[in-house]
N, C-alpha and C positions, 0 to 999 in steps of 0.2 A: 372607778367612779370618783369624780371630785366632788366632795361635799361642800356646802356652804354652811358654815357654823352659825348657830343662832345665839340668842342672848344668854342662854344657859352655859356659864363656863364650866359646868362638870361634865358636859357631855362632849365626847370626841369619837369620831368614826374609827372602825377597826383598820389599822395600817395595812392589813392584807388586801384591802381594796384600792391601794394607791395605784396610780398609773405607772407606766414603764419607767418613767423618770424619778418616781418616788414622790411626786405630789400626791397628797391626800385631801387637803381641805384649804378653803379660801375663807377669810374673813375672821370674825371674832374680835379678840382683843389680847393684850399682853398683861392681864391682871394675874395675880399670884395664883388664884384657884385654876384659872385656865392653863398657865404654864405648867403647874404641877401635874394637872391631868394629862397634858400633852406628853410631857416627859415619861410620865408612868405608862403611857401607851406607846412609847417608842418613837415619838415625833418631835420635831423642833421647828421654830419659825425661821424663815430665811426669805428675805425679799429685799428689794432695793427702793430707794425713794421714788414716790410716784406710782409704785405698784400697790395692788391690795396686799393684805397680810396673807402670806403663803405658808402652809405647814407641809413638812416633808418627812418621809420615813424611807430612806433609800434601801434598795435591796441589790447586792449584798450590803452589809454594814461592816465598816472598819472599827475593830476594837483592839484592846490591849488587856491581857490578863496579867495582873501584877507579877504572878510567878514566872511568866515568860519575858518579862522586861530585861532587856540587856543594854548595856552601855557600850558602844563601840570603843576600842581602845584608843583610837585617835581622839574621841570625844574626852575619854578620861584624862589624857594628857593636857587637852585644851583647858579643862575645868581646873585641873591642879595649878595651872599657871595664872588663872584670873584672880582678881582680888575683890570681886564684888560680894555684897552681902545679900541675904535672902529673908524676906518675911511672908507671911500670909494674912490676908484680910486686913491689911493696913491701909490700902488705898485702892479699893474696888473700882470706884467711879473713874479714878485717873487711868487705871489699866484699861478699862473699856474704851475710854475716849482716845488712848493712845493706839489701840487696836483699829479703832475707826480711822485714825489719821495716817497710819503708816501706808506708804505706797507699796503696792504689791504688783509685780510685774505681770501676773496673769489675771488681773482683775481691773476693771474699769469702775472706780468708785468703790463704795462700801455698802454692805448690807447692815451694818451697825449704824442705824438711823437714830435720831435723838429719841423718837419713840421707843426704839429698841432698848436704848440705854437707860431710859426712865423706867421701863418694865423690869429690867434686870437689877436695877438698883433696888427697887421695891422687893424683889425676890431675895436679894442679898440682906436687906434690913430684916425679912422675915426668917433669915437663918438657912437659906437653901442655895444661894449663889455665893460662890467663894473665888478669891484671886490669889494668885502668887506674884509677889513683886521682887524684882532684882534691881538693887541700888549700887551706884557708884557714889560713894559718900552720900550726898543728900539728892542725888539726881536719879530719877526713875528711868532706868535704861533697858528694861525687859520685863515681861510678865505674861501671864495667861489668866483666863478666867473660865468658869463653867458652873454647872449645876450639880449639887450633891444631893441625892435622894436614895434613901435606903443605903445599901452597900455598892452604889454604883456612882461614878463621877462621869458626868456627860461634859466633855471638853467642848469648848465654844471656839475660842480664838486666842492667839498669842501674837507677841511683837518683840522686836529688839531694836535697839538704837546703838548697841555696841555688839561687836563680834562675841558669840558664845552666850550672851544673856538669855536667849530663849532656851538654849540647851539647858542651862543652868536651871531655869524655871521648871522644866519638864522634869529633870532629875529630882528636884525638890519635891514637886507634886507627887511622884511616884513613891518617894520615902514617906511622905506625909500620909497619903491615903492608904498606903499599905500598912503603915502603923496602926491605922484606925479600922482595919479589917475590910478594906474595899476588896470586892470581888471581881470588878469589871470597870474598865475606863472605855467610854464610847468616844471614838475618834471621828465619828461620822463618816467621812470619805477618805480615801487613801491620798497621801502626798508623799513625794520622794523624801521628804525630811523625816517624817515619823516612821516610815518603813524600816529605818535603820535600828529601830529600837525594840523590835519584836512584835509589831502590830500584824494582825491578819484579818482578813474579810471572812465573815460567816453569813449564812442565809438570814434573812430578816426574821423568819419564823424562829430560828434558834436564838436570835438576839432577844426577841420577845420572851421566850421561855427563860432566858437567863436573867432577864429583868425581873420576873416574877419570883424566880428562885432566890434572887438577891434581896427581896423584900421591898422592892420599889412601890408596888401598888399599895401594900400595907402601910408603908411610911407615908404615902400620899394621903390615905385615909386618916391616919394620926394626925398629919398636918392640918387637915381640914377641921378636925376636932379641936385642935389647939387654937386654930385661928377662929373658931366659933362659927364655921360655915356649915349650913344645913346640907345634909346629903340629899342629893336629888337623883343619883343614880346608884 
């Protein structure tokens, strides 16, 4: 059953009720409380310009456990040769806009609309969305961004303007979040690129259980308290 979200940003349907494609809800907004609630429930927004706001929870779910992360030997050799520098949370908005602008051969247009960019920048300013930036001197040549809630990093998108830049961003992300005790990285859906690094697909029910065990729901509750939002669920 596809739900139409109401004005209460703290209410979200059970992802187990998503349709076969993973679509669970329509409408709502991209406010910080709504996004935190959706991610805690295992859902994320994905829609194109001109469409209503669509929320998804695919089954199965593509994930990476930090302990299972592997860097292919060919990638290790490539990264040793590159001279890029890496930062994080230095240029979140620029990374999002670059992800929106990059041409992808399997896509017509982008789902990273101006509305989406504004919503995630607000989430970044609240401390829950993060970016990794890859630089060639002062030029931004690669990066990625996602949402960090509890001990889970929910990956959203990446880009590169130079060969190997997105690979370096991914390796840096894994080193960063692993050092902070991350238990799970959500990759949403499989791609040929990320399968090389040890990702695997798990049933949605297991994914939700892992989110709860990794403290995502309690982190959402603490975030709402910190933001001064009255609990309604």
